[in-house]
C-alpha positions in Angstrom: 172.1 27.8 111.5 174.3 26.9 108.4 171.3 27.6 106.1 170.8 31.0 107.7 174.5 31.9 107.3 174.2 30.8 103.6 171.1 33.0 103.1 172.7 36.0 104.8 175.4 36.0 102.1 172.8 36.4 99.3 172.4 40.1 98.2 169.2 41.6 97.0 170.9 42.6 93.8 171.5 38.9 93.1 167.7 38.3 93.1 166.2 41.5 91.9 164.6 42.0 88.5 166.9 44.2 86.4 164.5 44.8 83.4 161.7 46.4 85.4 158.3 46.8 83.8 156.5 49.8 85.1 153.5 52.1 84.4 152.8 55.8 84.7 150.3 57.0 87.3 148.0 58.6 84.6 147.2 55.2 83.1 143.9 53.5 83.9 143.5 50.2 85.8 142.6 48.3 82.6 146.0 49.3 81.1 147.7 48.2 84.4 145.9 44.9 84.4 146.8 44.3 80.8 150.5 45.0 81.4 150.5 42.7 84.5 148.7 39.9 82.6 150.9 40.1 79.5 154.1 40.0 81.6 152.9 37.5 84.2 153.6 39.8 87.1 151.8 40.3 90.4 153.0 43.9 91.2 153.7 46.8 89.0 155.9 49.8 90.0 154.4 53.2 89.2 156.9 55.7 87.9 156.6 59.4 87.4 159.5 61.2 85.8 161.6 58.0 86.4 160.9 58.2 90.1 159.0 55.5 92.0 155.8 56.9 93.3 154.0 53.7 94.2 153.3 50.1 93.4 150.0 48.5 92.2 149.3 44.9 92.9 146.7 42.5 91.5 144.9 42.7 94.8 144.5 46.5 94.3 142.9 45.9 90.9 140.5 43.3 92.4 139.5 45.7 95.2 138.9 48.5 92.7 136.5 46.2 90.7 134.6 45.3 93.8 134.1 48.9 95.0 
């Protein structure tokens, strides 16, 4: 119970990434994979006109390669 109370005090802003790496929806999956690999990230926000329009994950890239 004590641990849950401690965790409940932690805010998302305390844990979130502040320097977000993103990609535009027009880029291809090779470019997305390259950005993810170079930055050691598993998920990549997709922004259009500075607005979040989606997120691409490594699993999405793998699925695309299989299809």
